[in-house]
N, C-alpha and C positions, 0 to 999 in steps of 0.2 A: 504494499500500500504506499502510496506517495503521501508524504506529508508535508504541508505548507504552514509554517509557524510563525506568527507575526506578533510583536509587542507594541502596544501603543502606550506611551509614556512609562515604559517598564522595559529592562532589559531582560532577555530570556537567558537565564543561566544554564549551564548543563544539568543541574539538579532538577530545574523546572521542565526542561526538555525530556528528561528520563521519566518524570512522574507522568507527563502527558503521553509519552510513548507507552508506557505500562497500561495506563488506562484505556488507550485506544486499542492496544493488543487484545485486551479482555473483550471490547465491543467487537472486534474483528473475528474472534473465536465464536462469539454468538451468532455472527452473521455466516459462519461456515465460509469463511474467506471470500466473501462476495463483495468486500469493500475494494473500491478502486482508489480512492484519494479522500483526504481529509484536509480542511482549511480551519486553522485554529487561531482565533485573535484572543490575546490576553491584554486587558486594559485596566488601567488604574484610575479611579475617580475618588470623589470626596469620601464615600463610604466604605470604600475596600477595593477588592478586585472583582473583575468580571471576566468569563471565559465564554466565548461563543465558538460553537463547534458545527460545522457544516460538513456531513459525510456523504459522498457520492458511491453509490452501490451499483452493482451490474443491474441492467434493465432499467435505466433511467430512473432510478429510485433515489431520493434525497432524505436525509435525516437532518435535523436541525435541533440543537439544544443550547440552553443558556445556563450558566451557573454563576453565583455570587458567594463571595466569601470575605 
């Protein structure tokens, strides 16, 4: 799976990249290796951090999720 990782107002450290890759690997196993690519945007605002994930799977299917912390 191809991963595009972007940070807005935050640096993407190797530790953050490793955490994101392990979480996406779990999702990829759930999809039976049907995931083609993923775009992850990590941003920082006044209240904390936000992560937006868009995953493209085979068959022109898209999954989108947002997390805050």
